[in-house]
N, C-alpha and C positions, 0 to 999 in steps of 0.2 A: 471758947465755947459760945454758943448762940446767946446773944444779948437782946431780949425783946424790947428793952428800953430804946434801942437804936431804931427799931421800926417806928415806934411812937415819935421819936425825934425826927425821922424822915417825914412822917405824916404831917407833923406840925410845921416843919420847915417849908413844905410844899403847899401849905395852906388848905389841907383837906380836913373836913370835920370827920369825926369817927364814923358817922352814918355813911357819908359819901365814900370814905376810904375802904370800908369793909363791906360795902354793899355787894351782894351776890358772892361773898367770900365766906362770911361767918355771921352768926346771929349776934344780936346786941349783947346778950348775956355772955356769949363766947368771947367777943372782942374786948368787953370790959374786963373779963378775967384774964385775957391774954396780956393786956396792957398793964395789969397789976402783977404780972409774972406768976399767975396762978394756973395758966393753961398753956400747953405747947402749941406751936404752929406746925401744921403738916407741910410736907414738901409741895403738895398740890396747891395749898393755900398761898404759900410763898410765891409760887409761879404766877398765880393769879394777881398778886400784888405787883409783881414785876411788870406784868402785862398792863395793868391799870395805869401805873405811873410811867410806863415806857422806860424803865431802867434795866440795864443789862443784869442778868442773874448774878454774874460773878461780882458785880459792883455792890449789889445789895448784900450779898454774902460777906463781902469784905467789911462793909460798914457795920454789919451786925456781928462781927468778930468770928464768923464761922471759918473763914479762910486765912485769918491772921495766925500764922503758924505757932507763935509763942503762946497762943491760947489753948493749944492741944498738948497734952503731956508728952507724947512720943516726939513731936516736932520740937518742943522746947528742949528736950534732951539732945536732939540732933543739932539744934542751933547753939547749944552750949558746948559742943565738942571742942572748939578752939581753946576753951578755958582749961582743958585737961592736957594741953601740949606743953605747959611750962616746965614740967619735970617728968622724968621717967616714972617716978612713983605714982604721981597723979594719973598719968596716962595708963599705966598698967592696971591700976585699980579699976578705972572706968572700963578699960578694954575687957577685963575679966568679966565684968557685969554684962557687957554687951555680947561677948562671946557666949555666955550662958543662955542668953535670950535669942540667939541668932535663928533658931528654928521655929520661933513663934509665928513668923510670917515672912513673906518675901521682902517686905519693907524692912523688917528687923535684920534679915540676912544682908540686905543692901547696906545698912548701917555698919554691920560687922565688916564688910569689905572696905567701906570707907575708912574705918579705923585701922585696918591692916595697911592700907595705902599711906595714911598719915604716919603710922608708926614706923614704917620702913623709911619714909622720907626724913623723919626726925631721928633715925637710927635708934629707935626704942625697940624695934623688932628686927630679926634677921630677914634679909631680902628673900630667903626661900621659906619663910614661915608658912606660906600657903603651899601645901605639898601636892604631890601627884594623887594621893589619896583624897585630898580635899577636892581636886578637880573631878575625880570619879564621882564623888558624892554630889557635886554640883550638877554634873551631867545627868545623874539619876533624878535629881530634884526637878530638872526641867523636862524630863522625859515626856510628860503628858501635857505640857503647856503648849497652847496653840495661839492664844491671844496675849499680846505683850503690852505692858504699861510703862509709865515713866520710870519707875524704880528699876525695871529690868535694864533700861538703857543707862541709867545712872550707875548701876552696878558695874556694867561693862566698862563705862568711862573710867572708873577707878581701878578696875582689875588690870587694865592694860599697862598700868604703871609698874606692875610686879610680875606679870606673866607674858609670855610671847603670844602674838596674835594666833599662831597655829594651835596653841593649847586650848583656846576658847573659840576656835572657828565653828565648832559644833553649835554654839549659841549665836555667834555673830551672823552666821549664814541664815539663821531663822529670824533674826531681828530685822533683817533688810531683804528686799527693799520695803520702804514705807510708802504707802499709796494714798493716805489721807491724813488730815489733821485730826487730832483729838484734844485740842485746846492748847493754850499757851505753854503750860508746864510740860506736857508731853512733847510738844514740838521743840521746845528748848532742849530737853534731855536728849532727843534724837540727834539734834545738831551737835551738841557737846560731845556725845558719844562718837560721832563720825570724826569730829575734829581731833579727839584724842587718839582714835584708831589710826588716823592718817599720820599724826606726829610719831606714833609708835612705829609705823611702817618706815618712816624716814630714819628713825633711830636704828632700826634693824637693816637699813640700806636696801629695803625692798621697794624700789621706786615704782615699778610697774603695778604692784599691789596698791601702793599709795594713790596712784592715778585712778585705779579702779574705784576706790572709795571716794575720791574726789568727784568722779562721774556720778556715783550714788548720791552724793550731796547735791550736785547740780540738779538731779531729778526732783529734789524737794522743792526747788524754785518753781516748778511747773504744777505743783499740787494746788488746787483751788483753796483759798483761805488758809493756807499753811503759814504759820507765823515765823518768818525768817528774821533772825536777830542781826542787826547791823554789824556788830562787832565780830560775830562768828562768821558771817557772810564774807566780810573783808579778810578775816583770818584764812578762810579757805582759798581766797584769791592769792594771798601771800604763800600759802603752803603749796599751791599748784606751781607758782613761779619758782619757789625754792626747789621743788621736786624736779622741775624741768632743768633748772640750772645744774643740780647735782648729777643729772643724767648726761647733760651735754657740755657742761663747763662753759657755756656761752655767757660772756660777760654782760651782754645786753640784757639778758634775762635777769642776771643778778642785780643790775641797776634798777630794773622794774620792781624787784622785790624790795630794794631800799626805798623806793618811792612809796610803795604800798605801806611799808613799816612807818614811814613818816606821816602817812594819813592817820594812823592811830593817834599820834601826838596832836595833830590838828583837831581831831574829834574829841580829844580829852581823855583818851584811854592811855594814860601816862604809864601805868605799870606794864601793860601789854607792849607798848612802844619800847620801853626800856629793855624788856626781855628779848624782843625781836632784834633790836639794835645791837645788843650784846651778842646774840646768836650770829648775826651777819658779820660783825667785826671779827668774831672768832673764825668764821669761814674764810674771810679775806686773808687773815693771817696764815691759816692753814694752806690756802691756795697760793699764798705768796704774791698778792697784788694789793695795791693801795686802796684803802677804803675811801669812797668818794666823799667830798665835803657836802654835808647834808644841806646846808643853806644854798649853796650854788646849784646843786643838782635839783633841789626841789623847785627852783624858780625857772629852770630851763623849759619845761613844757608850756609854761604860761608867759614866756618872755614877750610875746607880741602884745600882751595885755598890760604890761608894766610900764 
């Protein structure tokens, strides 16, 4: 929750007197009460403070605990979800609580979907727990929605783990294309959603559809000020190479995918690298060809520089 002491801390750290800091923002009596935590700060006043000290609004909001998720009850609950995966009893008790609250808001429904996805992955829930009736209710829930937010994309990201793409195409088709940035969180959720959809398409062996969504992702790169994540951007490069290989069985494309997977290791994304490396090794065994030596192959493109 908002911590006014942090604003005072920022003021003192930057060397402002009370008079200079709050000039044309609030009266002496008001800022004295504010710094004693006896008066609230309006959004307009906070914007004026950001402008005066030339600090990004999202940064001052973080420093003052507004956007630190564990300071907000709903988000603290969401961040604590991994703690309930240790046993079926703990999970099911929390799941029942979240399921009962799922219609409070779209954010609560998103959390409910997340729990279903985790429950299925941990074998605490049946893979068909989300029924056709639930899909109809979801469709009705979104019937009047025209503007979409980060939790809408987050929800679809998790849904693709337990439903087919076709079953939620009524929603996916409305979520895309995205034509502008709405901040870091929104942009990240859009990218993660597309990455998971593409992976699902590959799992369903719908390669042309996967390439269509890869093209949709590429369009994000052209949007002014859209925040493209390095890891997800590289993952899309890998997924495109993998899709092209699975369509053509061209070994050259497979080797390119191996090289891209190795890039994750070089950049420090070890968990992602290990998942992709295992995936590629599994494919090489299935296709009955020898997996390339990572160290030798990785140096080949740069041999003139060694």
